[in-house]
C-alpha positions as CSV (number, residue, x, y, z in Angstrom):
1,M,0.0,0.0,0.1
2,V,3.1,2.3,0.7
3,D,5.5,2.6,-1.9
4,G,9.0,1.3,-0.5
5,W,7.6,-0.5,2.7
6,F,7.9,-4.1,0.8
7,T,9.5,-6.0,-1.9
8,G,9.4,-9.1,-3.9
9,E,6.9,-11.7,-4.4
10,G,6.0,-15.1,-3.0
11,D,8.9,-16.5,-0.7
12,D,11.0,-13.5,-1.8
13,F,8.3,-11.2,-0.1
14,R,10.0,-8.9,2.4
15,L,9.1,-6.0,4.5
16,L,11.8,-3.3,4.2
17,G,13.3,-1.1,7.0
18,T,16.4,1.3,7.5
19,R,19.2,0.6,9.6
20,C,21.4,3.3,11.3
21,A,25.3,2.9,10.6
22,A,26.3,4.7,13.8
23,C,24.1,2.7,16.4
24,S,22.6,-0.4,14.4
25,S,19.0,0.5,15.1
26,V,16.7,-1.0,12.8
27,F,13.3,0.9,12.0
28,F,10.1,0.0,10.2
29,P,8.3,1.5,8.6
30,R,11.7,3.0,6.8
31,E,13.0,6.1,8.0
32,D,14.9,8.2,5.3
33,M,15.7,11.4,7.2
34,H,17.5,10.5,10.5
35,C,17.9,8.0,13.4
36,R,15.2,7.7,15.4
37,N,17.2,6.4,18.6
38,P,17.2,9.3,20.9
39,G,20.9,8.4,22.1
40,C,22.3,8.1,18.7
41,P,24.9,10.8,17.6
42,G,23.3,10.0,13.9
43,G,24.7,8.0,11.2
44,D,23.8,7.3,7.6
45,L,20.8,5.0,7.0
46,E,20.7,1.9,4.9
47,E,17.8,0.2,3.4
48,V,17.5,-3.3,4.8
49,P,15.2,-6.4,4.1
50,L,13.6,-7.4,7.4
51,S,13.4,-11.0,8.7
52,R,10.6,-13.0,7.0
53,R,9.7,-14.8,10.3
54,G,9.1,-13.7,13.7
55,R,6.6,-14.8,16.8
56,V,3.4,-13.5,17.9
57,W,4.0,-10.9,20.5
58,S,0.2,-10.0,20.9
59,Y,-3.0,-10.2,18.7
60,T,-6.6,-9.1,18.7
61,D,-10.0,-9.1,16.7
62,S,-11.1,-6.4,14.7
63,R,-14.7,-7.0,14.7
64,Y,-16.1,-3.4,14.1
65,R,-16.6,-1.3,11.1
66,P,-14.0,1.8,12.0
67,P,-15.4,5.2,12.4
68,S,-14.9,8.2,10.3
69,P,-12.4,9.3,8.9
70,Y,-11.7,6.0,7.7
71,V,-13.6,5.1,4.5
72,T,-15.2,2.0,4.0
73,N,-18.0,0.8,1.6
74,P,-21.3,0.8,3.9
75,E,-23.0,-1.4,1.1
76,L,-20.7,-4.2,1.9
77,P,-20.9,-6.4,5.0
78,W,-18.0,-5.7,7.5
79,E,-15.4,-8.7,7.4
80,P,-13.9,-9.2,10.8
81,Y,-10.0,-9.9,10.8
82,A,-7.2,-10.7,13.0
83,L,-4.4,-8.1,13.8
84,I,-1.2,-9.4,15.1
85,A,1.9,-7.8,16.7
86,V,4.8,-9.8,15.6
87,E,8.6,-9.8,17.2
88,L,11.0,-10.1,14.1
89,E,13.6,-12.8,15.1
90,A,16.8,-10.9,14.1
91,E,15.6,-7.4,14.5
92,R,13.9,-7.7,18.1
93,L,11.4,-5.3,16.2
94,V,7.6,-5.6,16.7
95,V,5.6,-5.1,13.4
96,L,2.0,-4.8,13.4
97,G,-0.2,-6.3,10.6
98,Q,-3.3,-8.3,9.6
99,A,-3.5,-12.3,9.7
100,A,-3.6,-13.7,6.4
101,P,-7.3,-14.3,5.4
102,G,-8.8,-17.1,6.9
103,I,-6.7,-17.2,10.2
104,T,-8.7,-16.1,13.2
105,V,-7.7,-15.3,16.5
106,A,-8.7,-18.8,17.8
107,E,-5.8,-20.1,15.6
108,L,-3.1,-17.7,17.4
109,A,-1.2,-17.9,20.4
110,V,1.7,-15.6,21.9
111,G,4.9,-17.3,20.7
112,M,3.6,-18.8,17.7
113,E,6.1,-18.7,14.7
114,V,4.5,-16.6,11.9
115,E,5.8,-15.3,8.3
116,V,5.1,-12.4,6.5
117,V,3.2,-13.1,3.0
118,P,2.0,-10.5,0.5
119,G,-1.5,-9.7,0.8
120,V,-4.3,-7.5,-1.0
121,M,-5.5,-4.4,0.9
122,N,-8.1,-3.7,-1.8
123,E,-8.6,-3.9,-5.6
124,D,-10.9,-2.6,-8.3
125,G,-11.1,-3.2,-12.0
126,D,-7.9,-1.3,-12.9
127,T,-5.5,-1.7,-9.7
128,T,-4.5,-4.0,-6.9
129,W,-3.2,-2.4,-3.7
130,T,-0.8,-4.7,-2.1
131,T,0.1,-5.1,1.6
132,W,1.6,-7.6,4.1
133,H,-0.2,-10.4,6.2
134,W,1.1,-12.5,8.9
135,R,0.4,-16.2,8.5
136,P,1.4,-19.1,10.8
137,T,4.3,-21.1,9.5
138,G,3.3,-24.6,8.0
139,V,0.1,-22.9,6.7
140,G,-0.3,-23.2,2.9
141,A,-1.0,-19.9,0.8
């Protein structure tokens, strides 16, 4: 959905972050201006692909239609979805995202291993807006 937040397809799909050369802090979403670590003297930022796998840190249900100013089509039924906070293995960074379609909170547990996969945020006749989803490892696409 946001240009530059992820790259690749299928098994090569990765979220993109930035790493500070001075303090090695990693950020997602990407940072292009300066290191967000308040204790850092500042350093060059480089784009880095983030770990594909992590562990569920927390999760919840989204069972209500969001209020304004969020735009949803009131003519379509609201589809509940699971929202997952995942701690990435190498970066020790928590990234929020939706569960892959069909995955419910009943199938999730804190500490469960999940992987990032491409997903569809929205589509119309001309455009498909891609995002990321979290899927428990061992679950087929």
